[in-house]
C-alpha positions as MATLAB code, in Angstrom:
seq = 'MNHPVTIGIDVATAGVRALAVGGGTVLASAAEPLPAPIRDGRGRSEQDARSWWPAVKTVLAKVTGELPGRGGEVAAVAVAATSGTIVGVDASGEPVTPALMYDDRRGAELNRKATELGAGRWRRLGSGVSATAALGRIAWLAGHVPGVAGIRHTPDLIAAELTGGPVAADWSHALKSGYDPLALEWPGEVFDALGVPGSLLPPVVAPATVLGKVARPIAGLPAGCPVVAGMTDGCAGQLAAGAVTPGSFVGILGTTYVLKGVTEELVPDPTGAMYSHRHPDGWWLPGGASNTGGEAVAGQERLPELDAAAALGPAKVVAYPLRRKGERFPFASADAEGFVSGEADDVELHRARLEGVAFLERLALDHLRRLGVAITDPLLAAGGGSKSPLWTRIRATVTGLGLRVSPQAETGYGAALLAAAGVLPGGLTEASAGLGRGVLVEPDERESAALAESYQRFCIELHTRGWIDDELFAVAQR';
ca = [
     135.309  140.117   94.963;
     133.531  141.202   91.783;
     133.043  144.841   92.668;
     132.331  147.440   89.987;
     134.991  149.871   88.819;
     134.378  153.242   90.429;
     136.292  156.521   90.502;
     136.921  158.638   93.577;
     137.942  162.273   93.139;
     139.803  164.112   95.894;
     139.747  167.913   95.546;
     142.379  169.004   98.061;
     143.898  172.429   98.668;
     147.037  171.850   96.609;
     145.626  169.678   93.868;
     143.107  167.180   92.528;
     143.681  163.422   92.607;
     141.521  160.677   91.131;
     141.640  156.920   91.696;
     139.892  154.169   89.774;
     139.209  151.242   92.107;
     137.864  147.789   91.316;
     137.725  144.717   93.545;
     139.624  146.575   96.271;
     142.539  147.327   93.933;
     143.668  150.705   92.604;
     143.551  150.300   88.833;
     144.681  153.789   87.835;
     145.414  157.163   89.396;
     146.305  160.682   88.359;
     146.920  164.063   89.959;
     146.823  167.694   88.855;
     147.954  170.774   90.836;
     145.708  173.685   91.802;
     146.703  177.317   92.291;
     147.774  178.045   95.849;
     145.159  179.762   98.027;
     145.574  183.489   98.597;
     146.048  184.210  102.301;
     146.630  187.742  103.541;
     147.384  187.084  107.206;
     144.210  188.905  108.298;
     141.837  185.975  108.024;
     141.310  185.926  104.269;
     141.890  182.548  102.605;
     140.502  181.966   99.127;
     141.094  180.031   95.932;
     139.813  180.385   92.371;
     136.890  177.934   92.314;
     136.916  178.022   88.520;
     140.228  176.150   88.581;
     138.669  172.997   90.071;
     136.681  171.700   87.121;
     139.493  171.878   84.507;
     141.759  169.988   86.934;
     139.043  167.377   87.557;
     138.528  166.858   83.827;
     142.264  166.411   83.349;
     142.642  163.716   86.014;
     139.477  161.943   84.880;
     140.757  161.780   81.316;
     144.092  160.371   82.503;
     142.498  157.755   84.743;
     139.860  156.580   82.293;
     142.527  156.463   79.572;
     144.447  153.882   81.624;
     141.466  151.563   82.066;
     141.028  148.629   79.675;
     137.652  149.890   78.481;
     138.828  153.516   78.326;
     136.303  154.467   81.019;
     133.287  152.744   79.564;
     133.248  150.273   82.479;
     133.099  152.947   85.197;
     129.982  152.250   87.244;
     129.928  155.411   89.379;
     131.943  158.429   90.484;
     132.028  160.421   93.750;
     133.851  163.511   95.020;
     135.447  164.224   98.398;
     136.925  167.589   99.334;
     138.056  169.807  102.176;
     135.563  170.375  104.972;
     134.085  173.853  105.159;
     135.120  175.308  101.782;
     132.214  177.207  100.166;
     131.496  179.255   97.035;
     128.835  181.822   96.213;
     127.056  181.145   92.906;
     124.595  183.037   90.701;
     121.149  181.862   89.632;
     122.668  179.619   86.936;
     125.019  177.958   89.428;
     128.177  179.693   88.213;
     130.694  180.922   90.828;
     130.489  184.653   91.481;
     132.949  184.593   94.381;
     136.269  182.904   94.993;
     136.128  179.774   97.123;
     136.256  180.807  100.774;
     138.526  178.123  102.177;
     138.138  176.035  105.316;
     140.517  178.320  107.259;
     139.017  181.657  106.157;
     138.081  183.655  109.274;
     135.890  186.417  107.830;
     132.861  184.806  109.434;
     134.407  184.468  112.912;
     132.208  187.099  114.584;
     129.104  185.696  112.891;
     130.060  182.235  114.142;
     130.205  183.607  117.678;
     126.665  184.916  117.226;
     125.576  181.577  115.759;
     126.924  179.827  118.852;
     124.484  181.800  120.996;
     121.580  181.693  118.549;
     121.638  177.917  118.214;
     122.875  177.027  121.710;
     120.208  174.390  122.333;
     120.749  172.761  118.949;
     124.525  172.605  119.333;
     124.139  171.201  122.851;
     121.990  168.331  121.525;
     124.646  167.640  118.912;
     127.440  167.848  121.481;
     129.421  170.227  119.295;
     130.005  173.923  118.867;
     130.547  176.442  116.083;
     134.237  177.140  115.553;
     135.649  180.476  114.430;
     136.363  178.998  110.990;
     133.039  177.194  110.506;
     131.527  177.715  107.057;
     128.248  178.822  108.686;
     129.680  182.260  109.434;
     131.149  182.585  105.949;
     127.738  181.852  104.443;
     126.277  184.709  106.497;
     129.242  186.916  105.527;
     128.649  186.259  101.804;
     124.922  186.911  102.172;
     125.597  190.276  103.786;
     128.590  191.475  101.780;
     128.427  190.149   98.200;
     125.546  191.202   95.918;
     124.438  188.703   93.318;
     124.936  185.570   95.418;
     121.921  183.373   94.658;
     123.195  180.182   96.250;
     125.915  178.570   98.327;
     127.809  175.518   97.090;
     130.448  173.205   98.566;
     133.293  171.963   96.398;
     131.679  168.602   95.457;
     128.387  170.351   94.651;
     130.089  172.344   91.884;
     131.915  169.325   90.445;
     128.787  167.143   90.486;
     126.808  169.915   88.770;
     129.379  169.979   85.960;
     129.081  166.215   85.580;
     125.279  166.037   85.668;
     124.550  169.284   83.853;
     122.470  170.813   86.644;
     122.291  171.625   90.354;
     122.589  168.761   92.839;
     122.040  168.268   96.550;
     124.855  168.614   99.050;
     125.838  165.661  101.232;
     125.425  165.978  104.987;
     129.159  165.490  105.557;
     130.316  168.534  103.571;
     127.316  170.489  104.901;
     128.153  169.858  108.576;
     130.416  172.872  109.071;
     127.959  174.970  107.091;
     125.579  174.461  109.998;
     123.525  171.487  108.824;
     122.035  169.532  111.734;
     122.662  165.806  111.048;
     120.505  164.767  114.008;
     117.351  166.704  113.053;
     118.277  166.435  109.340;
     117.673  170.112  108.680;
     119.377  173.459  108.293;
     119.268  175.541  111.503;
     116.578  177.930  110.260;
     116.424  179.912  113.502;
     120.146  180.673  113.230;
     120.203  181.619  109.563;
     117.020  183.701  109.875;
     118.573  185.703  112.702;
     121.750  186.199  110.667;
     119.787  187.378  107.615;
     120.544  184.377  105.405;
     117.616  183.455  103.102;
     116.819  179.756  103.063;
     116.903  179.902   99.266;
     120.704  180.199   99.389;
     121.099  176.776  100.982;
     121.133  173.564   98.929;
     119.001  170.512   99.723;
     120.963  167.877  101.660;
     121.105  164.084  101.274;
     123.038  161.210  102.823;
     126.483  160.364  101.430;
     126.387  157.475   98.921;
     123.087  158.822   97.520;
     122.943  158.951   93.712;
     122.774  162.662   92.869;
     122.230  162.244   89.147;
     123.905  160.847   86.050;
     126.669  162.079   83.781;
     124.811  164.134   81.204;
     127.093  163.406   78.250;
     130.422  161.634   77.742;
     132.971  163.648   79.743;
     136.715  162.913   80.048;
     136.154  159.210   79.415;
     133.124  158.831   81.680;
     130.133  157.382   79.810;
     126.838  159.224   79.643;
     124.478  157.833   82.252;
     127.247  157.018   84.749;
     125.846  157.648   88.267;
     127.282  160.571   90.230;
     127.204  159.705   93.926;
     127.348  161.985   96.974;
     130.726  161.843   98.723;
     132.039  162.899  102.129;
     134.708  165.254  103.449;
     138.335  164.290  102.957;
     138.754  163.197  106.585;
     135.647  161.005  106.552;
     136.552  159.461  103.189;
     140.032  158.682  104.479;
     138.528  157.061  107.571;
     136.356  154.770  105.444;
     139.328  153.886  103.240;
     141.273  152.888  106.362;
     138.526  150.406  107.219;
     136.711  152.193  110.061;
     133.274  151.526  108.602;
     131.206  149.678  111.233;
     130.396  150.498  114.891;
     133.319  150.038  117.265;
     136.016  150.448  114.615;
     138.384  153.408  115.026;
     141.413  154.636  113.134;
     144.323  156.674  114.463;
     145.675  158.791  111.608;
     149.205  159.984  112.362;
     150.093  162.671  109.866;
     151.408  166.149  110.623;
     148.795  166.120  113.376;
     147.066  163.185  115.045;
     143.422  162.436  114.220;
     141.208  159.793  115.849;
     137.991  158.858  114.022;
     135.567  155.977  114.361;
     132.006  154.686  114.202;
     129.297  154.484  116.873;
     125.687  153.359  116.612;
     124.363  156.410  118.481;
     125.396  160.051  118.618;
     127.861  160.618  121.485;
     127.733  164.272  122.583;
     130.967  165.578  124.091;
     130.338  168.203  126.804;
     133.983  169.321  126.589;
     133.651  170.202  122.899;
     136.900  168.411  122.033;
     135.129  165.866  119.822;
     132.417  166.262  117.191;
     130.523  163.826  114.983;
     129.771  163.529  111.311;
     126.935  161.199  110.341;
     127.628  157.851  108.702;
     125.942  157.158  105.324;
     123.933  154.386  107.021;
     122.725  156.655  109.828;
     125.366  155.713  112.409;
     127.777  158.358  113.713;
     131.422  159.214  113.089;
     132.893  160.759  116.250;
     136.413  162.070  116.167;
     138.823  164.848  116.855;
     142.086  166.301  115.616;
     145.037  167.183  117.837;
     147.604  169.910  117.264;
     150.243  167.294  118.105;
     151.445  164.519  115.802;
     154.082  163.725  113.218;
     155.145  167.355  113.314;
     156.893  166.420  116.583;
     159.729  164.799  114.626;
     159.377  166.646  111.310;
     162.640  168.014  109.949;
     164.772  165.717  112.106;
     168.108  164.902  110.542;
     169.462  161.356  111.020;
     165.913  160.036  111.518;
     166.749  156.379  110.650;
     169.768  156.547  112.964;
     167.706  158.029  115.797;
     164.979  155.414  115.272;
     167.519  152.618  115.470;
     168.993  153.958  118.715;
     165.548  154.745  120.184;
     164.471  151.149  119.585;
     166.710  150.080  122.471;
     164.056  150.916  125.071;
     161.644  153.411  126.672;
     162.732  156.947  127.530;
     163.315  157.950  131.121;
     161.915  161.444  130.482;
     158.351  162.309  129.507;
     157.604  164.714  126.646;
     154.498  166.420  125.327;
     155.846  167.340  121.864;
     153.464  170.199  121.020;
     155.222  172.654  118.721;
     152.741  175.507  119.037;
     150.595  176.973  121.768;
     147.134  175.502  122.220;
     145.576  172.051  122.002;
     142.160  170.999  120.661;
     141.957  167.214  121.162;
     141.660  165.102  123.290;
     141.414  168.150  125.517;
     140.852  171.764  124.573;
     143.224  174.316  126.081;
     144.385  177.553  124.539;
     147.244  177.643  127.063;
     148.717  174.185  126.434;
     152.411  174.157  125.550;
     154.919  171.410  124.886;
     157.262  170.272  127.631;
     159.982  167.747  128.529;
     160.221  166.574  132.135;
     163.968  166.235  132.610;
     167.246  166.348  130.712;
     167.757  164.113  127.678;
     170.235  163.609  124.856;
     169.139  163.583  121.209;
     168.284  159.876  121.140;
     166.278  159.861  124.362;
     164.491  163.067  123.395;
     163.555  161.517  120.041;
     162.187  158.432  121.782;
     160.313  160.604  124.315;
     158.648  162.524  121.473;
     157.490  159.306  119.817;
     156.118  158.148  123.162;
     154.495  161.525  123.802;
     152.363  161.254  120.668;
     151.461  157.680  121.662;
     150.455  158.960  125.128;
     148.220  161.531  123.448;
     146.616  158.742  121.398;
     145.993  156.733  124.588;
     144.504  159.822  126.248;
     142.209  160.291  123.235;
     141.011  156.696  123.613;
     140.503  157.255  127.352;
     138.480  160.376  126.543;
     136.188  158.310  124.308;
     135.892  155.628  126.973;
     134.748  158.141  129.582;
     131.996  159.132  127.135;
     130.891  155.497  126.986;
     132.356  154.629  123.591;
     133.427  151.010  123.037;
     136.540  150.597  120.881;
     137.204  147.368  118.996;
     140.666  145.787  119.057;
     142.665  146.218  116.856;
     142.863  149.972  116.363;
     143.343  150.816  112.698;
     146.327  152.990  111.821;
     146.969  155.317  108.880;
     149.030  158.351  107.951;
     152.737  158.847  107.282;
     153.725  158.224  110.916;
     152.152  154.764  110.765;
     154.843  153.723  108.279;
     157.392  153.734  111.112;
     157.623  150.204  112.615;
     159.128  151.605  115.849;
     156.459  154.261  116.317;
     153.641  151.828  115.543;
     155.006  149.333  118.085;
     155.241  152.077  120.725;
     151.648  153.130  119.991;
     150.411  149.544  120.267;
     152.211  149.055  123.581;
     150.989  152.340  125.070;
     147.363  151.819  124.032;
     147.353  148.105  124.828;
     145.689  147.470  121.470;
     146.928  145.838  118.330;
     147.434  148.331  115.504;
     146.472  147.237  112.005;
     148.190  149.504  109.488;
     145.853  150.245  106.600;
     147.296  149.758  103.094;
     144.955  152.203  101.299;
     143.890  155.010  103.641;
     143.575  157.914  101.232;
     140.749  160.252  100.393;
     140.310  159.262   96.750;
     140.036  155.597   97.700;
     137.338  156.447  100.244;
     135.465  158.449   97.619;
     135.617  155.441   95.287;
     134.136  153.294   98.080;
     131.259  155.754   98.437;
     130.715  155.674   94.684;
     130.478  151.880   94.873;
     128.155  152.106   97.875;
     125.780  154.173   95.759;
     125.294  151.431   93.186;
     125.720  148.191   95.181;
     122.613  146.733   96.877;
     124.553  146.190  100.111;
     125.679  149.826  100.243;
     128.860  150.783  102.087;
     129.061  147.467  103.959;
     129.262  145.579  100.668;
     131.538  148.166   99.069;
     134.074  147.961  101.912;
     134.135  144.154  102.089;
     137.130  144.000   99.767;
     139.345  146.333  101.805;
     142.875  145.079  102.394;
     143.544  144.128  106.015;
     147.111  145.403  106.359;
     149.881  144.477  108.804;
     148.959  143.868  112.473;
     151.405  145.152  115.100;
     150.914  143.812  118.635;
     151.945  145.454  121.954;
     155.455  144.667  123.196;
     154.956  143.188  126.659;
     158.624  143.808  127.526;
     157.995  147.560  127.486;
     154.403  147.662  128.761;
     155.174  148.380  132.432;
     157.679  151.166  131.740;
     155.423  152.874  129.206;
     152.392  152.563  131.493;
     154.356  154.330  134.232;
     155.443  157.075  131.821;
     151.834  157.520  130.653;
     150.780  158.108  134.250;
     153.526  160.727  134.622;
     152.396  162.322  131.357;
     148.805  162.595  132.635;
     149.941  163.956  135.989;
     151.863  166.719  134.178;
     148.780  167.631  132.107;
     146.475  167.550  135.129;
     148.834  169.590  137.302;
     148.892  172.276  134.618;
     145.084  172.305  134.556;
     144.801  171.128  130.964;
     142.835  167.925  131.606;
     139.924  167.761  134.035;
     139.549  165.531  137.097;
     137.256  163.045  135.357;
     139.586  162.398  132.415;
     142.552  162.208  134.790;
     140.734  159.577  136.868;
     139.901  157.497  133.776;
     143.507  157.706  132.585;
     144.784  156.536  135.979;
     142.839  153.268  135.865;
];
C-alpha cells in the first residue's frame, strides 16, 4: 500500500527509540539510552526530564539520516511513552521538577482521597484510582513544589519542543492523571477538593489528532511536518500488534502477561481488575496486566532442552507460576501466591509453568466473557514469550483459539501508525491496513482434553483459596 512515511518515537524508562515506517515496513530505526531513574525505596521514583529531548533529537537525526530523502519525505511524527509519568513546568513550559515516574508513590494517600471524592465517576468508568496513579502526584506537586505553573506528560514536552509551543495532551496519557474519557473532561470536583487549580491541567484531545507542525527543520524533520498525538506505550503496542477494531484482542506475553483489545462500548468491570483506555475513533480499549507471565521461566538454564522435553505432552501437575505475592489480573488478590499441586521433576515443572500462564490467559478471556465481551478468533499474540513455538501452541490449545503471532508489535511502530492516522483520510483504520498478518498457530486437538481437565483443576485451586469469585469460577467451568 502507498502509505506515507511516518516516524514513531517511544520514550521508555531506559531509553528512546524511533522507527520510520512506510507501507507497513520499518525503513529505519535508532535508539539512545536515558539515565536510570532514581528510586530510594520509600516511594520516590524520578528521572531528569531534561534528558528526554536531547535523546529524541539524536534518534530522529539517525533515523532521518537513513531515509532516502534524508527526512524530507516524513509526513508526520507521533510520540508514545510510559503511562502516568508527569513533570511540573513553569509558565514558559520548562521543567521545574524531575519527572515523577509511573511507579512513584508520593501521591498514594492523595489517590486514596481521590477514590472517595470521585466515587461516582470512577464507578461509571468501571475503574479505580491506584496508589501509583498520576492524579495523586499532580496534587502532590501542586501542594509541595512552588513555581509549578503546569503539568505535562512525557509526549507533551517532546511535542512542545517540536512545535515551538504548548500542545494538548492526548486522552491516553492523561487517563492515569484522572482524565475522564467517558465525559471527556478532567474530574473538576476531585481536583478542586485536592487544591489543584484547573490552570495546571492541559487541554486534552483524541490520539491521532494533529497537535501542530514542526516549527523549523529539526534533526532531519522538515518544517511544517505534522506532530500527531500519540498513546501510552501499552496502547501503541496493542495497535502495532493489530488489535485495532472491535472484537480484536492481543495477549502480550512479556515479563508479565497483558491482555488488551477493542470494544464498541465501554465495559465497566465491577471487580476493578480491568480498566479501559479510549480508542482514537471513540471505541474502547479494555485490558489488564497480570503479575504472572514470562517471568515464570526467566533465568532457566537449559531452556531449549527443557522445551524439547516438555513438548512430549501435558503435565500431570498444575502450577500457578506467580513469583511474588499478589495478583492484579484477571482477578485482584493481595494474598495470591504461586503453587504447584503435586511433585514434579524439572521437565514436568517447566511444562506446568508454561501451562499455568496459558491457564491464566484463558481465565482472563473467561473474565471478559462474563462481562459480555465478544472476542474474535484468532487471538493476536505478542511479546517475547510468543516467540516460543511450544508455548504458543499450548496457549492456543488451552484457549481454544488460534493465535496469530504479530511480526511488529512494538511501541514505536504503534506510534508511527498513529502518526499516519493523523494525516490519512481513513484515520487509524486506513493506517493499519498494511499491518503484517504473522504466523497462525492452531490448537492441538491431541492435547485439548488433558489441558481442559488441568484448567478445571487450576480454577478449582484458585476458587478454593478464595482468589476468584463464584461467578468467574462458574464461567470457567463451562
